[in-house]
Structure formats: C-alpha cells, structure tokens
N, CA, C and O atoms as a Tinker XYZ file with bonds, in Angstrom:
   436  protein
     1  N     78.212000   76.485000  112.890000    73     2
     2  CA    79.276000   77.046000  112.103000    64     1     3
     3  C     80.330000   75.773000  112.806000    63     2     4     5
     4  O     80.635000   75.706000  113.996000    81     3
     5  N     80.856000   74.629000  111.496000    73     3     6
     6  CA    81.453000   73.412000  111.997000    64     5     7
     7  C     82.977000   73.851000  112.780000    63     6     8     9
     8  O     83.470000   74.973000  112.891000    81     7
     9  N     83.433000   72.693000  113.201000    73     7    10
    10  CA    84.570000   73.206000  113.787000    64     9    11
    11  C     85.800000   72.889000  112.337000    63    10    12    13
    12  O     86.967000   73.130000  112.647000    81    11
    13  N     85.715000   72.701000  111.787000    73    11    14
    14  CA    86.643000   72.577000  111.148000    64    13    15
    15  C     87.024000   74.052000  110.390000    63    14    16    17
    16  O     88.138000   74.556000  110.241000    81    15
    17  N     85.731000   74.544000  109.978000    73    15    18
    18  CA    85.745000   76.094000  109.480000    64    17    19
    19  C     86.706000   77.365000  110.826000    63    18    20    21
    20  O     87.483000   78.240000  110.444000    81    19
    21  N     86.363000   77.113000  112.291000    73    19    22
    22  CA    86.699000   77.887000  113.206000    64    21    23
    23  C     88.117000   77.356000  113.454000    63    22    24    25
    24  O     89.038000   77.951000  114.014000    81    23
    25  N     88.116000   76.294000  113.004000    73    23    26
    26  CA    89.988000   75.792000  113.419000    64    25    27
    27  C     90.601000   76.251000  112.479000    63    26    28    29
    28  O     91.778000   76.469000  112.767000    81    27
    29  N     90.172000   76.642000  110.890000    73    27    30
    30  CA    90.782000   77.017000  109.894000    64    29    31
    31  C     90.892000   78.507000  110.286000    63    30    32    33
    32  O     91.896000   79.012000  110.788000    81    31
    33  N     89.596000   79.232000  109.961000    73    31    34
    34  CA    90.136000   80.602000  110.670000    64    33    35
    35  C     90.844000   81.034000  111.421000    63    34    36    37
    36  O     91.504000   82.025000  111.110000    81    35
    37  N     90.955000   80.506000  112.563000    73    35    38
    38  CA    91.613000   80.621000  113.844000    64    37    39
    39  C     93.333000   80.687000  113.682000    63    38    40    41
    40  O     94.103000   81.484000  114.216000    81    39
    41  N     93.706000   79.309000  112.547000    73    39    42
    42  CA    94.829000   78.798000  112.227000    64    41    43
    43  C     95.154000   79.733000  111.930000    63    42    44    45
    44  O     96.034000   80.128000  112.694000    81    43
    45  N     94.712000   81.090000  110.404000    73    43    46
    46  CA    94.935000   82.256000  109.382000    64    45    47
    47  C     94.906000   83.110000  110.417000    63    46    48    49
    48  O     95.769000   83.981000  110.316000    81    47
    49  N     93.955000   83.212000  111.772000    73    47    50
    50  CA    94.491000   84.542000  112.358000    64    49    51
    51  C     95.482000   84.000000  113.339000    63    50    52    53
    52  O     95.182000   84.539000  114.404000    81    51
    53  N     96.341000   83.340000  113.501000    73    51    54
    54  CA    97.079000   83.306000  114.888000    64    53    55
    55  C     98.563000   83.675000  113.331000    63    54    56    57
    56  O     99.506000   84.401000  113.646000    81    55
    57  N     98.518000   83.193000  112.123000    73    55    58
    58  CA    99.664000   82.614000  111.845000    64    57    59
    59  C     99.808000   84.563000  111.623000    63    58    60    61
    60  O    100.560000   85.295000  112.266000    81    59
    61  N     98.901000   84.949000  110.607000    73    59    62
    62  CA    98.939000   86.728000  110.053000    64    61    63
    63  C     98.890000   87.216000  111.433000    63    62    64    65
    64  O     98.898000   88.442000  111.316000    81    63
    65  N     98.847000   86.942000  112.578000    73    63    66
    66  CA    98.846000   88.154000  113.793000    64    65    67
    67  C    100.514000   87.490000  114.059000    63    66    68    69
    68  O    101.297000   88.432000  114.185000    81    67
    69  N    101.092000   86.361000  114.151000    73    67    70
    70  CA   102.316000   86.022000  113.922000    64    69    71
    71  C    103.309000   86.893000  113.157000    63    70    72    73
    72  O    104.249000   87.470000  113.704000    81    71
    73  N    103.044000   86.945000  111.902000    73    71    74
    74  CA   103.824000   87.788000  110.733000    64    73    75
    75  C    103.689000   89.139000  111.119000    63    74    76    77
    76  O    104.818000   89.630000  111.143000    81    75
    77  N    102.760000   90.034000  111.457000    73    75    78
    78  CA   102.333000   90.935000  111.577000    64    77    79
    79  C    103.179000   91.305000  113.113000    63    78    80    81
    80  O    103.990000   92.203000  112.883000    81    79
    81  N    103.197000   91.102000  113.810000    73    79    82
    82  CA   104.350000   91.343000  115.240000    64    81    83
    83  C    105.605000   90.777000  114.264000    63    82    84    85
    84  O    106.091000   91.695000  113.605000    81    83
    85  N    106.159000   89.622000  114.057000    73    83    86
    86  CA   107.322000   90.141000  113.398000    64    85    87
    87  C    107.619000   91.084000  112.667000    63    86    88    89
    88  O    108.718000   91.624000  112.790000    81    87
    89  N    106.565000   91.565000  111.589000    73    87    90
    90  CA   107.354000   92.881000  110.988000    64    89    91
    91  C    107.152000   94.021000  111.734000    63    90    92    93
    92  O    107.843000   94.975000  111.380000    81    91
    93  N    106.364000   94.214000  112.717000    73    91    94
    94  CA   106.560000   95.629000  113.609000    64    93    95
    95  C    107.889000   95.680000  114.352000    63    94    96    97
    96  O    108.608000   96.679000  114.315000    81    95
    97  N    108.249000   94.380000  115.148000    73    95    98
    98  CA   108.925000   94.516000  115.918000    64    97    99
    99  C    110.575000   93.974000  115.071000    63    98   100   101
   100  O    111.667000   93.894000  115.634000    81    99
   101  N    110.259000   93.664000  113.561000    73    99   102
   102  CA   111.288000   94.268000  112.698000    64   101   103
   103  C    111.496000   95.913000  112.335000    63   102   104   105
   104  O    112.436000   96.700000  112.445000    81   103
   105  N    110.548000   95.969000  111.999000    73   103   106
   106  CA   110.654000   97.788000  111.709000    64   105   107
   107  C    111.009000   98.727000  113.444000    63   106   108   109
   108  O    111.439000   99.879000  113.472000    81   107
   109  N    110.791000   98.139000  114.343000    73   107   110
   110  CA   111.620000   98.782000  115.409000    64   109   111
   111  C    112.623000   98.692000  115.505000    63   110   112   113
   112  O    113.291000   99.711000  115.328000    81   111
   113  N    113.462000   97.125000  115.918000    73   111   114
   114  CA   114.436000   96.829000  115.832000    64   113   115
   115  C    116.271000   97.198000  114.805000    63   114   116   117
   116  O    117.395000   97.530000  115.182000    81   115
   117  N    115.718000   96.930000  113.617000    73   115   118
   118  CA   116.778000   97.167000  112.521000    64   117   119
   119  C    116.716000   98.485000  112.908000    63   118   120   121
   120  O    116.006000   99.360000  113.404000    81   119
   121  N    118.187000   98.117000  112.279000    73   119   122
   122  CA   118.761000   99.208000  112.590000    64   121   123
   123  C    119.244000  100.905000  111.539000    63   122   124   125
   124  O    119.583000  102.022000  111.931000    81   123
   125  N    119.075000  100.415000  110.363000    73   123   126
   126  CA   118.609000  102.004000  109.473000    64   125   127
   127  C    117.090000  101.357000  108.125000    63   126   128   129
   128  O    116.397000  100.361000  107.913000    81   127
   129  N    117.260000  102.395000  107.723000    73   127   130
   130  CA   116.114000  102.609000  106.945000    64   129   131
   131  C    115.967000  101.679000  106.008000    63   130   132   133
   132  O    114.785000  101.364000  105.872000    81   131
   133  N    116.953000  100.924000  105.072000    73   131   134
   134  CA   117.033000  100.352000  104.138000    64   133   135
   135  C    116.633000   98.819000  105.193000    63   134   136   137
   136  O    115.545000   98.350000  104.858000    81   135
   137  N    117.088000   98.299000  105.954000    73   135   138
   138  CA   116.994000   97.115000  106.666000    64   137   139
   139  C    115.625000   97.029000  107.104000    63   138   140   141
   140  O    114.884000   96.134000  106.699000    81   139
   141  N    115.256000   97.918000  107.914000    73   139   142
   142  CA   113.527000   98.948000  108.561000    64   141   143
   143  C    112.617000   98.293000  107.311000    63   142   144   145
   144  O    111.692000   97.513000  107.536000    81   143
   145  N    112.909000   98.612000  106.304000    73   143   146
   146  CA   111.864000   98.554000  104.956000    64   145   147
   147  C    111.395000   96.845000  104.908000    63   146   148   149
   148  O    110.492000   96.394000  104.203000    81   147
   149  N    112.117000   96.196000  105.691000    73   147   150
   150  CA   111.913000   94.782000  104.850000    64   149   151
   151  C    110.173000   94.596000  106.037000    63   150   152   153
   152  O    109.105000   94.168000  105.597000    81   151
   153  N    110.359000   94.956000  107.175000    73   151   154
   154  CA   109.462000   94.731000  107.790000    64   153   155
   155  C    108.682000   94.935000  107.507000    63   154   156   157
   156  O    108.281000   93.955000  106.879000    81   155
   157  N    107.803000   95.862000  107.497000    73   155   158
   158  CA   106.700000   96.253000  106.830000    64   157   159
   159  C    106.413000   95.707000  105.286000    63   158   160   161
   160  O    105.208000   95.566000  105.076000    81   159
   161  N    107.105000   95.436000  104.381000    73   159   162
   162  CA   106.810000   95.197000  103.536000    64   161   163
   163  C    107.107000   93.787000  103.379000    63   162   164   165
   164  O    106.672000   93.486000  102.267000    81   163
   165  N    107.582000   92.861000  103.878000    73   163   166
   166  CA   107.408000   91.455000  103.628000    64   165   167
   167  C    106.589000   91.115000  105.100000    63   166   168   169
   168  O    105.380000   91.320000  105.205000    81   167
   169  N    107.125000   90.761000  105.822000    73   167   170
   170  CA   105.853000   90.178000  106.896000    64   169   171
   171  C    104.755000   90.612000  107.437000    63   170   172   173
   172  O    103.776000   90.028000  107.901000    81   171
   173  N    105.001000   91.574000  107.336000    73   171   174
   174  CA   103.596000   92.994000  107.550000    64   173   175
   175  C    102.431000   92.077000  106.500000    63   174   176   177
   176  O    101.471000   91.433000  106.923000    81   175
   177  N    102.835000   92.239000  105.058000    73   175   178
   178  CA   101.851000   92.205000  104.243000    64   177   179
   179  C    101.447000   90.502000  104.573000    63   178   180   181
   180  O    100.259000   90.204000  104.698000    81   179
   181  N    102.403000   89.564000  104.682000    73   179   182
   182  CA   102.100000   88.283000  104.709000    64   181   183
   183  C    101.196000   88.071000  105.985000    63   182   184   185
   184  O    100.434000   87.112000  106.108000    81   183
   185  N    101.406000   89.340000  107.174000    73   183   186
   186  CA   100.322000   88.863000  108.226000    64   185   187
   187  C     98.971000   89.659000  108.148000    63   186   188   189
   188  O     97.997000   89.314000  108.817000    81   187
   189  N     98.959000   90.604000  107.407000    73   187   190
   190  CA    97.439000   91.254000  106.728000    64   189   191
   191  C     97.353000   90.565000  106.311000    63   190   192   193
   192  O     96.475000   90.047000  107.001000    81   191
   193  N     97.623000   89.606000  105.250000    73   191   194
   194  CA    97.473000   88.959000  103.771000    64   193   195
   195  C     96.383000   87.740000  104.595000    63   194   196   197
   196  O     95.220000   87.474000  104.291000    81   195
   197  N     97.347000   87.061000  105.875000    73   195   198
   198  CA    96.276000   85.708000  106.988000    64   197   199
   199  C     95.333000   86.206000  106.708000    63   198   200   201
   200  O     94.570000   85.899000  105.792000    81   199
   201  N     95.213000   87.396000  107.765000    73   199   202
   202  CA    93.777000   87.781000  108.490000    64   201   203
   203  C     92.313000   87.789000  107.468000    63   202   204   205
   204  O     91.187000   87.301000  107.561000    81   203
   205  N     93.240000   88.850000  106.216000    73   203   206
   206  CA    92.141000   88.474000  105.352000    64   205   207
   207  C     91.670000   87.843000  104.532000    63   206   208   209
   208  O     90.864000   88.168000  103.660000    81   207
   209  N     92.362000   86.436000  104.855000    73   207   210
   210  CA    91.824000   85.482000  104.126000    64   209   211
   211  C     90.908000   84.877000  105.328000    63   210   212   213
   212  O     89.773000   84.459000  105.100000    81   211
   213  N     91.524000   84.863000  106.701000    73   211   214
   214  CA    90.874000   84.036000  108.323000    64   213   215
   215  C     89.392000   85.193000  107.557000    63   214   216   217
   216  O     88.280000   84.751000  107.846000    81   215
   217  N     89.384000   85.936000  107.067000    73   215   218
   218  CA    88.233000   86.949000  107.197000    64   217   219
   219  C     87.352000   86.731000  105.847000    63   218   220   221
   220  O     86.135000   86.911000  105.829000    81   219
   221  N     88.167000   86.291000  104.639000    73   219   222
   222  CA    87.148000   85.771000  103.729000    64   221   223
   223  C     86.444000   84.328000  103.947000    63   222   224   225
   224  O     85.406000   83.815000  103.528000    81   223
   225  N     87.202000   84.031000  104.562000    73   223   226
   226  CA    87.087000   81.938000  105.139000    64   225   227
   227  C     85.080000   82.242000  106.154000    63   226   228   229
   228  O     83.971000   81.737000  105.976000    81   227
   229  N     85.606000   83.246000  107.077000    73   227   230
   230  CA    84.381000   83.147000  108.187000    64   229   231
   231  C     83.538000   83.520000  107.044000    63   230   232   233
   232  O     82.875000   82.648000  106.483000    81   231
   233  N     83.493000   85.228000  106.494000    73   231   234
   234  CA    82.214000   85.529000  105.837000    64   233   235
   235  C     82.039000   84.442000  104.607000    63   234   236   237
   236  O     80.983000   83.817000  104.706000    81   235
   237  N     82.794000   84.108000  103.548000    73   235   238
   238  CA    82.526000   82.832000  102.712000    64   237   239
   239  C     81.194000   82.287000  103.254000    63   238   240   241
   240  O     80.073000   82.517000  102.799000    81   239
   241  N     81.652000   81.225000  104.720000    73   239   242
   242  CA    80.543000   80.318000  104.964000    64   241   243
   243  C     79.678000   80.896000  105.459000    63   242   244   245
   244  O     78.652000   80.216000  105.498000    81   243
   245  N     79.550000   82.182000  106.013000    73   243   246
   246  CA    78.254000   83.037000  106.592000    64   245   247
   247  C     77.294000   83.676000  105.665000    63   246   248   249
   248  O     76.067000   83.668000  105.761000    81   247
   249  N     77.933000   84.160000  104.871000    73   247   250
   250  CA    76.933000   84.358000  103.575000    64   249   251
   251  C     76.656000   83.500000  102.633000    63   250   252   253
   252  O     76.310000   84.095000  101.612000    81   251
   253  N     76.654000   82.736000  102.558000    73   251   254
   254  CA    76.921000   81.403000  101.632000    64   253   255
   255  C     76.543000   81.600000   99.893000    63   254   256   257
   256  O     75.671000   81.586000   99.024000    81   255
   257  N     78.492000   81.853000  100.339000    73   255   258
   258  CA    78.912000   82.362000   98.983000    64   257   259
   259  C     80.053000   82.742000   99.173000    63   258   260   261
   260  O     80.476000   83.103000  100.271000    81   259
   261  N     80.911000   82.702000   97.799000    73   259   262
   262  CA    82.484000   83.636000   98.252000    64   261   263
   263  C     82.517000   84.731000   98.212000    63   262   264   265
   264  O     81.834000   85.321000   97.375000    81   263
   265  N     83.528000   85.587000   99.327000    73   263   266
   266  CA    83.196000   86.527000   99.904000    64   265   267
   267  C     85.043000   87.292000   98.782000    63   266   268   269
   268  O     86.271000   87.254000   98.870000    81   267
   269  N     84.106000   87.775000   98.022000    73   267   270
   270  CA    85.774000   88.291000   96.809000    64   269   271
   271  C     86.164000   89.778000   97.525000    63   270   272   273
   272  O     87.317000   90.208000   97.476000    81   271
   273  N     84.981000   90.568000   98.249000    73   271   274
   274  CA    85.860000   91.709000   99.187000    64   273   275
   275  C     87.161000   91.355000   99.390000    63   274   276   277
   276  O     88.022000   92.005000   98.798000    81   275
   277  N     87.522000   90.337000  100.203000    73   275   278
   278  CA    88.616000   90.074000  101.064000    64   277   279
   279  C     89.612000   89.866000   99.700000    63   278   280   281
   280  O     90.302000   90.871000   99.529000    81   279
   281  N     89.737000   89.314000   99.176000    73   279   282
   282  CA    90.334000   88.223000   97.991000    64   281   283
   283  C     90.914000   89.788000   96.839000    63   282   284   285
   284  O     92.038000   90.034000   96.402000    81   283
   285  N     89.779000   90.455000   96.690000    73   283   286
   286  CA    90.734000   92.096000   95.775000    64   285   287
   287  C     91.750000   92.320000   96.925000    63   286   288   289
   288  O     92.876000   91.835000   96.809000    81   287
   289  N     91.386000   93.081000   98.111000    73   287   290
   290  CA    92.082000   93.827000   99.058000    64   289   291
   291  C     93.257000   92.738000   99.129000    63   290   292   293
   292  O     94.217000   93.413000   98.758000    81   291
   293  N     93.622000   91.777000   99.323000    73   291   294
   294  CA    94.456000   90.861000   99.561000    64   293   295
   295  C     95.158000   90.898000   98.069000    63   294   296   297
   296  O     96.387000   90.849000   98.050000    81   295
   297  N     94.669000   90.955000   97.211000    73   295   298
   298  CA    95.423000   91.192000   95.607000    64   297   299
   299  C     95.876000   91.859000   95.536000    63   298   300   301
   300  O     97.073000   91.902000   95.256000    81   299
   301  N     94.863000   93.105000   95.843000    73   299   302
   302  CA    95.491000   95.092000   96.003000    64   301   303
   303  C     97.020000   94.541000   96.746000    63   302   304   305
   304  O     98.075000   94.366000   96.136000    81   303
   305  N     96.820000   94.367000   97.989000    73   303   306
   306  CA    98.065000   94.460000   99.032000    64   305   307
   307  C     99.273000   93.500000   98.041000    63   306   308   309
   308  O    100.381000   93.955000   97.759000    81   307
   309  N     98.922000   92.502000   97.729000    73   307   310
   310  CA   100.376000   92.135000   97.394000    64   309   311
   311  C    101.191000   92.561000   96.734000    63   310   312   313
   312  O    102.422000   92.545000   96.752000    81   311
   313  N     99.989000   93.215000   95.738000    73   311   314
   314  CA   100.616000   93.947000   94.213000    64   313   315
   315  C    101.335000   95.450000   94.322000    63   314   316   317
   316  O    102.264000   95.836000   93.612000    81   315
   317  N    100.639000   96.246000   95.447000    73   315   318
   318  CA   101.094000   97.212000   95.635000    64   317   319
   319  C    102.050000   97.333000   97.149000    63   318   320   321
   320  O    102.411000   98.392000   97.662000    81   319
   321  N    102.295000   96.096000   97.611000    73   319   322
   322  CA   103.296000   96.522000   98.541000    64   321   323
   323  C    104.701000   96.781000   98.079000    63   322   324   325
   324  O    105.291000   97.860000   98.118000    81   323
   325  N    105.082000   95.803000   97.701000    73   323   326
   326  CA   106.739000   95.438000   96.863000    64   325   327
   327  C    107.006000   96.842000   96.020000    63   326   328   329
   328  O    108.174000   97.213000   95.911000    81   327
   329  N    106.032000   97.562000   95.471000    73   327   330
   330  CA   105.918000   98.808000   94.185000    64   329   331
   331  C    106.222000   99.926000   95.543000    63   330   332   333
   332  O    107.307000  100.500000   95.633000    81   331
   333  N    105.237000  100.108000   96.440000    73   331   334
   334  CA   105.942000  101.110000   97.207000    64   333   335
   335  C    107.394000  101.001000   97.920000    63   334   336   337
   336  O    108.106000  101.997000   98.049000    81   335
   337  N    107.751000   99.807000   98.339000    73   335   338
   338  CA   108.645000   99.510000   99.071000    64   337   339
   339  C    109.831000   99.595000   98.118000    63   338   340   341
   340  O    110.912000   99.857000   98.645000    81   339
   341  N    109.798000   99.403000   96.708000    73   339   342
   342  CA   110.374000   99.751000   95.400000    64   341   343
   343  C    110.557000  101.561000   95.362000    63   342   344   345
   344  O    111.723000  101.884000   95.137000    81   343
   345  N    109.874000  102.395000   95.493000    73   343   346
   346  CA   109.570000  103.932000   95.384000    64   345   347
   347  C    110.466000  104.402000   96.588000    63   346   348   349
   348  O    111.448000  105.110000   96.364000    81   347
   349  N    110.126000  104.005000   97.888000    73   347   350
   350  CA   110.872000  104.303000   98.784000    64   349   351
   351  C    112.327000  103.570000   98.847000    63   350   352   353
   352  O    113.172000  104.312000   99.348000    81   351
   353  N    112.701000  102.606000   98.556000    73   351   354
   354  CA   113.972000  102.976000   98.510000    64   353   355
   355  C    115.104000  103.476000   97.763000    63   354   356   357
   356  O    116.279000  103.798000   97.940000    81   355
   357  N    113.947000  103.374000   96.553000    73   355   358
   358  CA   114.517000  104.350000   95.357000    64   357   359
   359  C    115.096000  105.800000   95.611000    63   358   360   361
   360  O    116.185000  106.178000   95.180000    81   359
   361  N    113.919000  106.833000   96.635000    73   359   362
   362  CA   113.509000  107.766000   97.318000    64   361   363
   363  C    114.894000  108.144000   98.424000    63   362   364   365
   364  O    115.308000  109.250000   98.773000    81   363
   365  N    115.326000  106.945000   98.744000    73   363   366
   366  CA   116.494000  106.860000  100.045000    64   365   367
   367  C    117.399000  106.992000   99.217000    63   366   368   369
   368  O    117.723000  108.169000   99.064000    81   367
   369  N    117.981000  106.230000   98.578000    73   367   370
   370  CA   119.342000  106.526000   97.538000    64   369   371
   371  C    119.265000  107.407000   97.160000    63   370   372   373
   372  O    120.179000  108.067000   97.653000    81   371
   373  N    118.533000  108.178000   96.298000    73   371   374
   374  CA   118.398000  109.657000   95.882000    64   373   375
   375  C    118.899000  110.405000   96.857000    63   374   376   377
   376  O    119.883000  111.059000   96.511000    81   375
   377  N    118.405000  110.588000   98.450000    73   375   378
   378  CA   118.649000  110.629000   99.568000    64   377   379
   379  C    119.307000  110.599000   99.972000    63   378   380   381
   380  O    119.217000  111.204000  101.041000    81   379
   381  N    120.665000  109.946000   99.703000    73   379   382
   382  CA   121.817000  109.433000  100.526000    64   381   383
   383  C    121.521000  108.964000  101.651000    63   382   384   385
   384  O    122.504000  109.064000  102.385000    81   383
   385  N    120.439000  108.382000  102.297000    73   383   386
   386  CA   120.110000  108.469000  103.289000    64   385   387
   387  C    121.537000  107.531000  104.447000    63   386   388   389
   388  O    122.570000  106.991000  104.053000    81   387
   389  N    121.125000  107.638000  105.576000    73   387   390
   390  CA   122.067000  106.691000  106.033000    64   389   391
   391  C    122.347000  105.565000  105.965000    63   390   392   393
   392  O    121.266000  104.991000  106.098000    81   391
   393  N    123.168000  104.773000  105.833000    73   391   394
   394  CA   122.686000  103.416000  106.306000    64   393   395
   395  C    124.073000  102.674000  106.928000    63   394   396   397
   396  O    125.127000  103.272000  106.713000    81   395
   397  N    124.110000  101.930000  107.373000    73   395   398
   398  CA   124.993000  100.565000  108.612000    64   397   399
   399  C    125.896000  100.215000  107.833000    63   398   400   401
   400  O    125.698000   99.949000  106.648000    81   399
   401  N    127.153000  100.168000  108.487000    73   399   402
   402  CA   128.317000   99.747000  107.617000    64   401   403
   403  C    128.094000   98.360000  106.745000    63   402   404   405
   404  O    128.582000   98.101000  105.645000    81   403
   405  N    127.101000   97.433000  107.658000    73   403   406
   406  CA   126.860000   96.142000  107.173000    64   405   407
   407  C    125.902000   95.960000  105.960000    63   406   408   409
   408  O    125.977000   94.904000  105.330000    81   407
   409  N    125.112000   96.800000  105.631000    73   407   410
   410  CA   124.412000   97.521000  104.714000    64   409   411
   411  C    125.147000   96.912000  103.173000    63   410   412   413
   412  O    126.157000   97.419000  102.684000    81   411
   413  N    124.589000   96.038000  102.721000    73   411   414
   414  CA   125.480000   95.921000  101.466000    64   413   415
   415  C    124.946000   96.479000  100.060000    63   414   416   417
   416  O    123.768000   96.190000   99.850000    81   415
   417  N    125.656000   97.312000   98.936000    73   415   418
   418  CA   124.772000   97.824000   97.848000    64   417   419
   419  C    124.198000   99.255000   97.648000    63   418   420   421
   420  O    123.126000   99.682000   97.219000    81   419
   421  N    125.651000   99.988000   98.265000    73   419   422
   422  CA   125.311000  101.118000   98.230000    64   421   423
   423  C    125.493000  101.676000   96.701000    63   422   424   425
   424  O    126.708000  101.667000   96.502000    81   423
   425  N    124.890000  102.105000   95.659000    73   423   426
   426  CA   125.345000  102.680000   94.335000    64   425   427
   427  C    125.721000  103.740000   94.279000    63   426   428   429
   428  O    126.062000  104.076000   93.145000    81   427
   429  N    125.842000  104.619000   95.188000    73   427   430
   430  CA   126.201000  106.228000   95.214000    64   429   431
   431  C    127.394000  106.538000   95.559000    63   430   432   433
   432  O    127.845000  107.679000   95.462000    81   431
   433  N    128.344000  105.044000   96.222000    73   431   434
   434  CA   129.752000  105.740000   96.213000    64   433   435
   435  C    130.742000  105.120000   94.936000    63   434   436
   436  O    131.884000  105.550000   94.774000    81   435
C-alpha cells in the first residue's frame, strides 16, 4: 500500500474521530435538549462521515475498484441525520420540554 493512501486514510480517520469526540462531549456537556441535539446531528455526523470516507478509500484501493457501499452509507447518513433532528426538535416543542434561559426561539410562548 503506498504511503500517500495510508496518510490520507489516517487523516480522515483522525478528523472523523475528532468530530465524533466533539459531538459526544457536546451531548454530555450542553445544558438542555435543544442544544444537546446539535452534538449528535452536526459533529457526530461529520465524524462518522470522515470514518466512512477513510473506509471507502482503504477498501477501494485493496479491491481494485470503487467501493460504493461506504459512499451510499455516507449519503444516507447525511440525508437522514438532519431530518431526524428536525423531527426530534418538533416533538420536543410539542411537549414543551425544559430549556435554559439562553436558548432562544420558544414558539409556544
């Protein structure tokens, strides 16, 4: 395996891991549901996307062809994560969940 492929895969793995870590820390540290929703939907989605791109590069090189499985998984993830976050936020608004004072945009008031 050439050095530049290993370097590219390593870079994508590290970037993806950093994004996933930031998303997990955000999920743990943020004060209410609405701000916690950004952790898994923004940073963790990019983290998993980076890891899947690294996997796509690795297996495309070893199988002598383009690996479309990982590309389709990444595309599906990038499409469904914002939709599911929107549905969760709408359900939380319907339930009038607790939010801290700094969270803006309370349409039920």
